[in-house]
C-alpha positions in Angstrom: -35.8 14.3 20.0 -33.3 12.9 17.4 -30.4 14.8 16.2 -29.3 13.9 12.9 -25.8 13.3 12.4 -23.9 15.5 9.9 -23.2 13.8 6.4 -19.6 13.2 5.5 -17.8 16.1 3.8 -20.8 18.1 4.8 -18.8 21.3 4.3 -17.5 20.4 0.8 -21.1 19.5 0.0 -22.3 22.9 0.7 -19.8 24.3 -1.6 -21.1 26.4 -4.5 -19.3 26.2 -8.1 -17.7 29.3 -7.2 -16.2 28.1 -4.0 -14.5 25.1 -6.3 -13.1 27.9 -8.3 -11.6 29.8 -5.3 -10.1 26.6 -4.2 -8.3 26.3 -7.6 -6.8 29.7 -6.9 -5.7 28.4 -3.6 -4.1 25.3 -5.1 -2.4 27.1 -7.8 -0.6 29.4 -5.3 0.3 26.6 -2.9 1.6 24.6 -5.8 3.8 27.6 -7.0 5.1 27.8 -3.4 6.1 24.3 -3.4 7.6 24.8 -6.8 9.8 27.6 -5.5 10.9 25.3 -2.5 11.7 22.5 -5.1 13.9 24.9 -7.1 15.8 26.0 -3.9 16.9 22.3 -3.2 17.4 21.3 -6.8 18.6 24.5 -8.7 16.5 23.4 -11.4 14.9 26.4 -13.1 12.2 24.3 -14.6 10.3 24.7 -11.4 10.7 28.5 -11.4 9.1 28.3 -15.1 6.2 26.2 -13.8 5.6 29.1 -11.0 5.3 31.6 -14.1 2.5 29.5 -15.4 0.7 28.7 -12.0 0.2 32.2 -10.7 -1.6 33.5 -13.9 -3.8 30.4 -13.5 -4.6 31.6 -10.1 -5.6 35.0 -11.4 -7.8 33.2 -13.8 -9.5 31.5 -11.1 -9.8 34.5 -8.9 -11.5 36.4 -11.7 -14.2 33.7 -12.6 -15.2 32.8 -8.8 -16.6 36.2 -8.4 -18.3 36.0 -11.8 -19.8 32.7 -11.3 -21.0 33.6 -7.6 -22.7 36.7 -9.1 -24.4 35.1 -12.0 -25.8 32.3 -9.8 -26.5 34.7 -7.1 -24.7 32.6 -4.4 -22.3 35.1 -2.8 -21.8 34.0 0.7 -19.5 35.2 3.9 -17.9 31.6 3.5 -17.0 32.3 -0.2 -15.8 35.9 0.8 -13.6 34.6 3.4 -12.3 31.7 1.2 -11.4 34.0 -1.8 -9.4 36.3 0.7 -7.4 33.6 2.0 -6.7 32.1 -1.5 -5.6 35.5 -2.5 -3.1 35.8 0.1 -1.5 32.6 -0.5 -1.3 33.3 -4.3 -0.8 37.0 -4.4 1.0 37.5 -1.4 2.9 34.8 0.0 3.7 33.1 -3.5 5.1 36.3 -5.1 7.3 37.1 -1.9 8.9 33.6 -1.8 9.5 33.7 -5.7 11.4 36.7 -5.2 13.4 35.5 -2.4 14.1 32.3 -4.6 15.4 34.5 -7.5 17.7 36.5 -5.4 16.2 38.8 -3.0 17.8 37.0 -0.1 19.6 39.7 1.9 18.3 40.6 5.5 16.5 43.9 4.4 15.1 42.0 1.7 13.3 39.4 3.7 12.0 42.3 6.0 10.5 44.0 3.0 9.0 40.9 1.6 7.5 40.3 5.2 6.0 43.7 5.1 4.7 43.1 1.7 2.9 40.1 2.7 1.5 41.8 5.8 0.2 44.7 3.7 -1.7 42.3 1.6 -3.1 40.6 4.7 -4.2 44.0 6.1 -5.4 45.0 2.6 -7.7 41.8 2.4 -8.8 42.0 5.9 -9.8 45.7 5.2 -11.7 45.0 2.3 -14.0 42.3 4.1 -14.6 44.6 6.8 -15.4 47.6 4.7 -17.2 45.9 1.7 -20.7 46.5 2.9 -20.3 50.1 3.3 -18.6 50.7 0.0 -21.3 48.4 -1.9 -24.1 50.2 -3.8 -27.7 49.1 -3.7 -26.9 45.9 -5.9 -24.5 44.7 -3.5 -21.6 45.6 -5.7 -18.4 47.3 -4.6 -17.5 50.2 -6.9 -13.9 50.7 -6.0 -10.9 49.4 -4.3 -9.3 51.2 -1.4 -5.7 50.8 -2.4 -4.3 48.7 -5.1 -5.8 45.0 -5.1 -3.6 42.2 -4.1 -3.6 40.6 -7.6 -1.6 43.5 -8.6 1.2 41.5 -7.5 1.2 39.6 -10.8 3.0 42.8 -12.0 5.8 42.1 -9.9 5.7 38.5 -10.9 5.9 39.3 -14.6 9.0 41.7 -13.8 10.6 38.7 -12.3 9.9 36.5 -15.1 11.4 38.7 -17.4 14.6 38.8 -15.3 14.6 35.0 -15.1 14.1 34.4 -19.0 16.9 36.8 -19.5 19.2 35.0 -17.0 19.5 38.0 -14.7 18.5 36.4 -11.4 20.5 35.1 -8.5 23.7 36.9 -8.1 22.9 38.7 -11.5 19.6 40.3 -10.5 19.3 44.0 -11.5 20.4 46.8 -9.4 22.9 44.6 -7.6 23.2 44.6 -3.8 24.4 46.9 -0.8 25.3 46.4 2.7 23.2 48.6 4.9 24.1 48.4 8.6 24.5 44.6 9.5 22.4 43.6 6.4 22.1 43.4 2.8 19.5 45.0 0.8 19.0 44.4 -3.1 17.5 47.7 -4.1 15.1 45.9 -6.4 13.2 44.7 -3.1 12.1 48.3 -2.7 9.5 47.5 -5.6 7.7 45.3 -3.2 7.9 47.7 -0.5 6.1 50.4 -2.5 3.5 47.6 -3.7 3.0 46.9 0.0 2.6 50.8 0.6 0.1 51.1 -2.3 -2.2 48.2 -1.1 -2.7 49.7 2.4 -3.3 53.3 1.1 -6.5 54.7 1.8 -6.0 57.7 -0.6 -5.8 55.4 -3.9 -9.2 54.4 -5.2 -9.1 51.8 -8.1 -12.5 51.2 -9.9 -13.6 47.6 -9.4 -14.6 46.1 -12.7 
């Protein structure tokens, strides 16, 4: 009995159009993280401005990959996992690194940003684990438990406003304070609250 060898790039060949759109989400998110890193080493705010274009582009891909998958009736477990991983990069890690770059660099700030990302990770894992239970007869989930992770773009918009008005770095709103051995920028608490909202089971957000 002969066993046929898998073709080159067999995984990529198996991707549906929706999966490529999901990869677009991940590409934009990863590119935004690299732009943040470039800003930190060059202090060129052009790279920050690029981030404020890339992350909304991630949302564009995130919205349309699901619509295309439903339209083509090619929703799969692979696509679902791919979508979650891309969302974690674009709407979890990228906003956290952006916040660090624009001024939330204290020890407590860092702890809060790590908490925010972990909440996003837990939120996505819970959705994947419970989606089948929450779905209707047509397979569509009617509501989110907790705020969806793309809601972090509201925080990105807030940071974009501060950057545009020159209120970042040492000029970031609400200032800073010493709390024990570390520094806390009160603005970081917005990320803490966002993380709490993502993992809340009592918040039910209708899914479009």
